[in-house]
N, CA, C and O of each residue as an XYZ file, in Angstrom:
632
protein
N      12.563     15.575      2.099
C      11.746     14.557      1.504
C      12.651     13.483      0.910
O      13.673     13.775      0.289
N      12.249     12.248      1.117
C      12.954     11.107      0.552
C      11.986     10.392     -0.381
O      10.855     10.094      0.003
N      12.426     10.117     -1.608
C      11.567      9.415     -2.564
C      12.336      8.232     -3.143
O      13.453      8.373     -3.641
N      11.709      7.073     -3.063
C      12.268      5.850     -3.623
C      11.289      5.383     -4.693
O      10.105      5.176     -4.424
N      11.800      5.219     -5.910
C      10.956      4.842     -7.039
C      11.486      3.553     -7.647
O      12.691      3.396     -7.846
N      10.576      2.635     -7.939
C      10.968      1.400     -8.610
C      11.601      1.762     -9.947
O      11.178      2.713    -10.605
N      12.611      1.005    -10.341
C      13.360      1.313    -11.557
C      12.460      1.396    -12.801
O      12.770      2.138    -13.733
N      11.360      0.649    -12.825
C      10.440      0.693    -13.971
C       9.739      2.047    -14.098
O       9.205      2.372    -15.158
N       9.739      2.835    -13.023
C       8.993      4.089    -13.003
C       9.881      5.321    -12.825
O       9.370      6.426    -12.643
N      11.190      5.147    -12.875
C      12.115      6.267    -12.657
C      11.825      7.444    -13.588
O      11.943      8.601    -13.184
N      11.452      7.152    -14.816
C      11.210      8.221    -15.795
C       9.962      9.038    -15.452
O       9.739     10.097    -16.039
N       9.156      8.562    -14.520
C       7.912      9.249    -14.162
C       8.004      9.950    -12.801
O       6.984     10.235    -12.174
N       9.219     10.219    -12.357
C       9.407     10.816    -11.031
C       8.639     12.124    -10.868
O       7.971     12.318     -9.853
N       8.719     13.013    -11.838
C       8.019     14.295    -11.715
C       6.513     14.096    -11.591
O       5.863     14.765    -10.788
N       5.958     13.189    -12.375
C       4.521     12.923    -12.323
C       4.123     12.306    -10.983
O       3.054     12.610    -10.454
N       4.975     11.442    -10.431
C       4.708     10.832     -9.120
C       4.704     11.915     -8.047
O       3.815     11.943     -7.196
N       5.680     12.793     -8.083
C       5.738     13.889     -7.110
C       4.522     14.802     -7.244
O       4.022     15.319     -6.245
N       4.049     15.000     -8.461
C       2.861     15.827     -8.684
C       1.619     15.175     -8.082
O       0.781     15.858     -7.493
N       1.500     13.855     -8.230
C       0.364     13.139     -7.630
C       0.337     13.342     -6.111
O      -0.717     13.583     -5.523
N       1.503     13.239     -5.496
C       1.588     13.406     -4.044
C       1.292     14.853     -3.645
O       0.589     15.106     -2.667
N       1.835     15.798     -4.415
C       1.609     17.216     -4.106
C       0.127     17.581     -4.191
O      -0.344     18.448     -3.455
N      -0.608     16.919     -5.091
C      -2.036     17.214     -5.279
C      -2.952     16.194     -4.609
O      -4.145     16.145     -4.906
N      -2.403     15.384     -3.712
C      -3.160     14.286     -3.110
C      -4.486     14.748     -2.511
O      -5.505     14.088     -2.709
N      -4.498     15.842     -1.798
C      -5.707     16.264     -1.090
C      -6.699     16.997     -1.985
O      -7.832     17.247     -1.573
N      -6.293     17.344     -3.197
C      -7.163     18.093     -4.098
C      -7.646     17.286     -5.290
O      -8.604     17.685     -5.952
N      -7.010     16.167     -5.577
C      -7.337     15.381     -6.767
C      -7.477     13.904     -6.418
O      -7.091     13.462     -5.336
N      -8.035     13.160     -7.355
C      -8.149     11.717     -7.200
C      -9.480     11.296     -6.622
O     -10.255     12.115     -6.127
N      -9.726     10.005     -6.696
C     -10.966      9.417     -6.188
C     -10.707      8.747     -4.850
O      -9.818      7.904     -4.727
N     -11.481      9.122     -3.861
C     -11.331      8.573     -2.517
C     -11.741      7.107     -2.493
O     -12.827      6.752     -2.950
N     -10.876      6.267     -1.964
C     -11.177      4.850     -1.782
C     -11.457      4.569     -0.313
O     -12.462      3.944      0.026
N     -10.560      5.036      0.562
C     -10.698      4.835      2.008
C     -10.297      6.112      2.722
O      -9.239      6.685      2.464
N     -11.168      6.549      3.630
C     -10.834      7.687      4.497
C     -10.842      7.160      5.921
O     -11.857      7.219      6.613
N      -9.709      6.648      6.344
C      -9.607      6.078      7.675
C      -9.205      7.112      8.701
O      -8.899      8.255      8.362
N      -9.208      6.710      9.944
C      -8.811      7.611     11.030
C      -7.324      7.947     10.942
O      -6.909      9.044     11.314
N      -6.524      7.004     10.450
C      -5.074      7.225     10.387
C      -4.531      7.338      8.971
O      -3.540      8.032      8.743
N      -5.163      6.669      8.021
C      -4.632      6.624      6.663
C      -5.743      6.912      5.652
O      -6.919      6.655      5.907
N      -5.345      7.445      4.517
C      -6.282      7.731      3.436
C      -5.734      7.110      2.166
O      -4.538      7.195      1.888
N      -6.620      6.480      1.391
C      -6.220      5.905      0.116
C      -7.067      6.542     -0.979
O      -8.290      6.637     -0.872
N      -6.378      6.978     -2.041
C      -7.044      7.536     -3.205
C      -6.514      6.862     -4.454
O      -5.392      6.358     -4.473
N      -7.331      6.858     -5.499
C      -6.843      6.417     -6.800
C      -6.713      7.647     -7.692
O      -7.435      8.632     -7.533
N      -5.782      7.565     -8.626
C      -5.549      8.650     -9.564
C      -4.833      8.058    -10.772
O      -4.627      6.846    -10.842
N      -4.455      8.901    -11.714
C      -3.785      8.409    -12.917
C      -2.357      8.906    -12.984
O      -2.080     10.091    -12.798
N      -1.465      7.983    -13.252
C      -0.062      8.269    -13.538
C       0.084      8.013    -15.030
O       0.241      6.870    -15.462
N       0.029      9.089    -15.818
C      -0.126      8.993    -17.273
C      -1.447      8.258    -17.518
O      -2.490      8.714    -17.049
N      -1.430      7.147    -18.233
C      -2.681      6.408    -18.511
C      -2.941      5.293    -17.506
O      -3.963      4.612    -17.592
N      -2.051      5.100    -16.574
C      -2.159      3.985    -15.626
C      -2.850      4.433    -14.338
O      -2.482      5.441    -13.734
N      -3.856      3.664    -13.935
C      -4.544      3.964    -12.679
C      -3.703      3.441    -11.517
O      -3.272      2.288    -11.521
N      -3.477      4.293    -10.532
C      -2.645      3.936     -9.381
C      -3.380      4.261     -8.093
O      -4.339      5.033     -8.077
N      -2.909      3.658     -7.023
C      -3.395      3.973     -5.678
C      -2.307      4.723     -4.937
O      -1.120      4.431     -5.078
N      -2.732      5.693     -4.147
C      -1.810      6.453     -3.317
C      -2.331      6.347     -1.887
O      -3.462      6.736     -1.596
N      -1.503      5.821     -1.011
C      -1.886      5.697      0.399
C      -1.098      6.725      1.192
O       0.132      6.763      1.151
N      -1.832      7.552      1.912
C      -1.244      8.592      2.751
C      -1.259      8.107      4.199
O      -2.313      7.798      4.754
N      -0.080      8.047      4.793
C       0.052      7.673      6.200
C       0.218      8.974      6.994
O       1.211      9.683      6.831
N      -0.745      9.277      7.840
C      -0.701     10.531      8.592
C       0.485     10.590      9.545
O       1.109      9.579      9.869
N       0.767     11.800      9.975
C       1.862     12.023     10.915
C       1.627     11.206     12.184
O       0.576     11.318     12.816
N       2.603     10.391     12.548
C       2.455      9.620     13.790
C       2.692     10.516     15.007
O       3.258     11.603     14.890
N       2.262     10.055     16.151
C       2.555     10.773     17.388
C       4.056     10.816     17.615
O       4.808     10.129     16.923
N       4.491     11.599     18.556
C       5.926     11.813     18.782
C       6.668     10.501     19.057
O       7.763     10.290     18.536
N       6.079      9.620     19.871
C       6.740      8.356     20.201
C       6.948      7.506     18.952
O       8.054      7.028     18.702
N       5.868      7.314     18.153
C       5.994      6.515     16.934
C       6.851      7.223     15.893
O       7.530      6.569     15.101
N       6.826      8.539     15.890
C       7.667      9.281     14.964
C       9.143      8.993     15.226
O       9.927      8.841     14.290
N       9.511      8.920     16.490
C      10.896      8.586     16.858
C      11.219      7.149     16.438
O      12.288      6.883     15.888
N      10.297      6.233     16.698
C      10.511      4.830     16.334
C      10.675      4.683     14.825
O      11.609      4.025     14.367
N       9.758      5.301     14.030
C       9.825      5.193     12.572
C      10.998      5.970     11.993
O      11.406      5.708     10.861
N      11.538      6.903     12.728
C      12.661      7.689     12.228
C      14.007      7.030     12.485
O      14.944      7.206     11.707
N      14.107      6.267     13.581
C      15.427      5.769     13.968
C      15.520      4.259     14.191
O      16.616      3.701     14.133
N      14.398      3.590     14.444
C      14.477      2.181     14.834
C      13.733      1.211     13.917
O      14.077      0.031     13.862
N      12.734      1.684     13.209
C      11.907      0.801     12.398
C      11.569      1.487     11.081
O      11.428      2.709     11.032
N      11.441      0.721     10.036
C      11.059      1.283      8.744
C       9.661      1.875      8.814
O       8.811      1.409      9.573
N       9.435      2.902      8.017
C       8.108      3.509      7.974
C       7.113      2.544      7.336
O       7.506      1.587      6.669
N       5.827      2.801      7.545
C       4.799      1.966      6.936
C       4.875      2.041      5.416
O       4.636      1.047      4.730
N       5.204      3.209      4.891
C       5.319      3.359      3.437
C       6.458      2.494      2.890
O       6.287      1.809      1.882
N       7.613      2.525      3.548
C       8.753      1.719      3.102
C       8.439      0.239      3.230
O       8.752     -0.542      2.331
N       7.822     -0.154      4.337
C       7.485     -1.567      4.507
C       6.492     -2.027      3.444
O       6.607     -3.140      2.932
N       5.515     -1.177      3.107
C       4.554     -1.528      2.059
C       5.282     -1.787      0.741
O       5.002     -2.771      0.056
N       6.210     -0.908      0.391
C       7.003     -1.034     -0.833
C       7.867     -2.302     -0.790
O       7.879     -3.079     -1.744
N       8.575     -2.502      0.295
C       9.462     -3.664      0.424
C       8.684     -4.976      0.427
O       9.092     -5.941     -0.220
N       7.569     -5.018      1.149
C       6.778     -6.249      1.207
C       6.195     -6.591     -0.156
O       6.163     -7.760     -0.539
N       5.730     -5.576     -0.897
C       5.190     -5.842     -2.235
C       6.266     -6.414     -3.143
O       6.008     -7.346     -3.903
N       7.460     -5.866     -3.069
C       8.565     -6.405     -3.872
C       8.881     -7.846     -3.479
O       9.153     -8.681     -4.343
N       8.846     -8.140     -2.185
C       9.109     -9.494     -1.699
C       8.048    -10.468     -2.232
O       8.376    -11.563     -2.688
N       6.786    -10.060     -2.170
C       5.715    -10.928     -2.655
C       5.887    -11.220     -4.145
O       5.742    -12.361     -4.582
N       6.194    -10.192     -4.908
C       6.389    -10.380     -6.351
C       7.558    -11.324     -6.615
O       7.473    -12.187     -7.489
N       8.647    -11.164     -5.866
C       9.803    -12.059     -6.025
C       9.443    -13.513     -5.734
O      10.096    -14.427     -6.237
N       8.402    -13.732     -4.920
C       7.976    -15.084     -4.556
C       6.705    -15.505     -5.300
O       5.982    -16.399     -4.861
N       6.447    -14.840     -6.439
C       5.317    -15.189     -7.305
C       3.969    -15.149     -6.602
O       3.093    -15.970     -6.873
N       3.810    -14.196     -5.702
C       2.533    -13.978     -5.029
C       1.973    -12.669     -5.570
O       2.587    -11.609     -5.448
N       0.796    -12.771     -6.168
C       0.206    -11.607     -6.812
C      -0.106    -10.508     -5.800
O      -0.669    -10.754     -4.734
N       0.277     -9.294     -6.170
C       0.014     -8.117     -5.351
C       0.124     -6.906     -6.275
O       0.799     -6.986     -7.301
N      -0.514     -5.800     -5.942
C      -0.342     -4.605     -6.782
C       1.136     -4.218     -6.876
O       1.859     -4.253     -5.880
N       1.572     -3.852     -8.075
C       2.983     -3.544     -8.301
C       3.385     -2.287     -7.531
O       2.695     -1.272     -7.616
N       4.494     -2.336     -6.777
C       4.956     -1.176     -6.004
C       5.655     -0.162     -6.909
O       6.621     -0.497     -7.594
N       5.172      1.058     -6.907
C       5.726      2.096     -7.774
C       6.732      2.958     -7.025
O       7.842      3.187     -7.507
N       6.342      3.440     -5.838
C       7.234      4.351     -5.104
C       6.745      4.531     -3.678
O       5.620      4.171     -3.332
N       7.627      5.101     -2.859
C       7.197      5.608     -1.555
C       7.952      6.890     -1.265
O       9.074      7.100     -1.727
N       7.306      7.732     -0.491
C       7.844      9.051     -0.164
C       7.713      9.261      1.338
O       6.674      8.975      1.933
N       8.783      9.763      1.936
C       8.782     10.080      3.370
C       9.107     11.557      3.543
O      10.086     12.055      2.986
N       8.293     12.245      4.307
C       8.553     13.645      4.652
C       8.998     13.703      6.103
O       8.362     13.129      6.987
N      10.099     14.406      6.334
C      10.675     14.488      7.679
C      10.843     15.946      8.104
O      10.928     16.854      7.277
N      10.888     16.133      9.409
C      11.116     17.459      9.967
C      12.602     17.796      9.894
O      13.416     16.960      9.502
N      12.946     19.014     10.272
C      14.349     19.422     10.299
C      15.187     18.581     11.241
O      16.403     18.491     11.073
N      14.551     17.959     12.237
C      15.254     17.093     13.184
C      15.359     15.653     12.680
O      15.930     14.792     13.350
N      14.807     15.401     11.497
C      14.855     14.056     10.941
C      13.711     13.168     11.374
O      13.699     11.980     11.051
N      12.740     13.721     12.106
C      11.597     12.924     12.558
C      10.572     12.798     11.440
O      10.334     13.747     10.693
N       9.970     11.624     11.334
C       8.966     11.379     10.311
C       7.758     12.276     10.535
O       7.217     12.348     11.638
N       7.343     12.962      9.464
C       6.114     13.760      9.511
C       4.958     12.962      8.915
O       3.967     12.694      9.594
N       5.085     12.588      7.659
C       4.075     11.759      7.002
C       4.743     11.007      5.859
O       5.906     11.251      5.539
N       3.999     10.092      5.250
C       4.577      9.317      4.153
C       3.477      8.853      3.210
O       2.293      8.863      3.548
N       3.900      8.447      2.020
C       2.988      8.009      0.962
C       3.536      6.733      0.333
O       4.748      6.546      0.224
N       2.625      5.865     -0.077
C       2.983      4.669     -0.828
C       2.136      4.653     -2.091
O       0.916      4.803     -2.024
N       2.771      4.474     -3.232
C       2.075      4.478     -4.515
C       2.227      3.101     -5.143
O       3.332      2.566     -5.235
N       1.103      2.532     -5.574
C       1.124      1.210     -6.201
C       0.141      1.174     -7.362
O      -0.704      2.054     -7.525
N       0.283      0.137     -8.149
C      -0.634     -0.123     -9.243
C      -2.038     -0.337     -8.676
O      -2.188     -0.897     -7.590
N      -3.053      0.099     -9.393
C      -4.445     -0.163     -9.017
C      -4.872     -1.475     -9.650
O      -4.704     -1.673    -10.853
N      -5.416     -2.356     -8.856
C      -5.982     -3.594     -9.381
C      -7.458     -3.597     -9.022
O      -7.822     -3.484     -7.852
N      -8.296     -3.726    -10.026
C      -9.731     -3.781     -9.766
C     -10.077     -5.126     -9.124
O      -9.423     -6.137     -9.381
N     -11.095     -5.120     -8.300
C     -11.489     -6.345     -7.602
C     -13.004     -6.483     -7.640
O     -13.729     -5.513     -7.862
N     -13.464     -7.699     -7.420
C     -14.894     -7.984     -7.458
C     -15.549     -7.841     -6.085
O     -16.722     -7.483     -5.981
N     -14.779     -8.123     -5.033
C     -15.313     -8.057     -3.679
C     -14.153     -8.036     -2.697
O     -13.008     -8.298     -3.064
N     -14.460     -7.723     -1.446
C     -13.440     -7.754     -0.404
C     -13.629     -9.001      0.449
O     -14.694     -9.620      0.442
N     -12.592     -9.355      1.176
C     -12.676    -10.527      2.048
C     -13.733    -10.315      3.133
O     -14.356    -11.273      3.589
N     -13.934     -9.068      3.546
C     -14.956     -8.774      4.563
C     -16.348     -9.128      4.067
O     -17.154     -9.687      4.811
N     -16.631     -8.799      2.800
C     -17.934     -9.143      2.232
C     -18.138    -10.657      2.244
O     -19.210    -11.152      2.592
N     -17.104    -11.368      1.862
C     -17.161    -12.823      1.796
C     -17.401    -13.433      3.177
O     -18.225    -14.335      3.331
N     -16.687    -12.943      4.162
C     -16.782    -13.505      5.506
C     -18.120    -13.193      6.161
O     -18.689    -14.038      6.851
N     -18.617    -11.991      5.947
C     -19.835    -11.556      6.649
C     -21.135    -11.940      5.938
O     -22.216    -11.739      6.491
N     -21.049    -12.481      4.739
C     -22.252    -12.870      4.000
C     -22.240    -14.375      3.769
O     -21.601    -14.853      2.832
N     -22.946    -15.132      4.620
C     -22.942    -16.600      4.471
C     -23.581    -17.065      3.159
O     -23.403    -18.220      2.773
N     -24.315    -16.202      2.470
C     -24.953    -16.574      1.210
C     -24.188    -16.037     -0.005
O     -24.709    -16.033     -1.120
N     -22.956    -15.588      0.215
C     -22.137    -15.062     -0.872
C     -21.996    -16.129     -1.954
O     -21.710    -17.282     -1.633
N     -22.187    -15.777     -3.235
C     -22.091    -16.785     -4.305
C     -20.729    -17.488     -4.334
O     -19.680    -16.845     -4.285
N     -20.769    -18.796     -4.414
C     -19.572    -19.647     -4.477
C     -18.631    -19.410     -3.295
O     -17.411    -19.510     -3.427
N     -19.199    -19.106     -2.177
C     -18.434    -18.759     -0.972
C     -17.431    -19.845     -0.584
O     -16.266    -19.539     -0.326
N     -17.860    -21.102     -0.538
C     -16.960    -22.180     -0.118
C     -15.795    -22.369     -1.076
O     -14.673    -22.621     -0.637
N     -16.039    -22.253     -2.368
C     -14.971    -22.398     -3.357
C     -13.947    -21.268     -3.168
O     -12.738    -21.499     -3.189
N     -14.453    -20.054     -2.985
C     -13.560    -18.904     -2.805
C     -12.761    -19.040     -1.514
O     -11.570    -18.729     -1.488
N     -13.403    -19.500     -0.445
C     -12.685    -19.692      0.823
C     -11.586    -20.747      0.682
O     -10.510    -20.596      1.260
N     -11.845    -21.815     -0.083
C     -10.807    -22.814     -0.331
C      -9.638    -22.200     -1.105
O      -8.478    -22.462     -0.788
N      -9.941    -21.388     -2.114
C      -8.887    -20.716     -2.882
C      -8.110    -19.749     -1.987
O      -6.893    -19.606     -2.110
N      -8.829    -19.102     -1.102
C      -8.185    -18.169     -0.177
C      -7.247    -18.918      0.779
O      -6.161    -18.432      1.096
N      -7.667    -20.089      1.229
C      -6.807    -20.908      2.088
C      -5.542    -21.331      1.329
O      -4.452    -21.330      1.901
N      -5.678    -21.689      0.060
C      -4.510    -22.040     -0.755
C      -3.560    -20.851     -0.895
O      -2.342    -21.005     -0.807
N      -4.125    -19.677     -1.112
C      -3.334    -18.450     -1.229
C      -2.580    -18.177      0.074
O      -1.396    -17.840      0.057
N      -3.271    -18.323      1.191
C      -2.648    -18.098      2.496
C      -1.527    -19.103      2.735
O      -0.477    -18.743      3.267
N      -1.740    -20.360      2.346
C      -0.694    -21.372      2.483
C       0.520    -21.014      1.622
O       1.660    -21.163      2.062
N       0.275    -20.542      0.396
C       1.376    -20.144     -0.487
C       2.185    -19.025      0.162
O       3.413    -19.016      0.072
N       1.513    -18.094      0.806
C       2.236    -17.019      1.496
C       3.037    -17.584      2.664
O       4.177    -17.179      2.892
N       2.450    -18.507      3.393
C       3.153    -19.153      4.506
C       4.416    -19.853      4.004
O       5.472    -19.761      4.631
N       4.305    -20.546      2.880
C       5.455    -21.240      2.302
C       6.557    -20.262      1.896
O       7.736    -20.616      1.898
N       6.171    -19.023      1.545
C       7.151    -17.995      1.177
C       7.641    -17.232      2.410
O       8.316    -16.210      2.294
N       7.291    -17.746      3.588
C       7.696    -17.156      4.870
C       7.097    -15.763      5.090
O       7.732    -14.878      5.663
N       5.850    -15.593      4.618
C       5.124    -14.350      4.846
C       4.168    -14.590      6.003
O       3.288    -15.447      5.927
N       4.344    -13.834      7.063
C       3.456    -13.921      8.219
C       2.426    -12.812      8.089
O       2.615    -11.702      8.587
N       1.340    -13.133      7.412
C       0.326    -12.138      7.091
C      -0.621    -11.991      8.277
O      -1.228    -12.967      8.718
N      -0.744    -10.778      8.787
C      -1.531    -10.559     10.003
C      -2.899     -9.964      9.748
O      -3.763    -10.020     10.623
N      -3.121     -9.391      8.565
C      -4.380     -8.702      8.315
C      -4.819     -8.982      6.880
O      -4.283     -8.392      5.942
N      -5.776     -9.864      6.705
C      -6.226    -10.218      5.368
C      -7.217     -9.206      4.805
O      -7.636     -9.347      3.656
N      -7.599     -8.210      5.558
C      -8.553     -7.232      5.024
C      -7.869     -6.277      4.089
O      -8.513     -5.382      3.541
């Protein structure tokens, strides 16, 4: 197991490992996807999100093990990059990678700060009568431009 923790959270390593160890038995389910699961839980008094990336197939396992960063590592690195460029995003706490004896990726976790939200972009897009829809879409366009200016090529706004 490999664990990378942001320096602000180093003192909470044991608690972070406990959250991951109890991922399937504790916490509130946010998303149960075909490939990934997201739950919220508490790290001391702070509400956090834990995203579980399921074991990839053998081909992707080889790619994520030797040629490309794992999704958990990229999530952590991208969040740090956004923060460095003054783009609001949930604070990255840690990521964990579990590997087989051969060094192949088995599964991974990404832990971040929980930020409450009022709605999702999907709700806004699919509801033409959404309150203040045009104002929010203009703000969203400004946000997207700010990311573009920071050289962020964002592919999935959901």
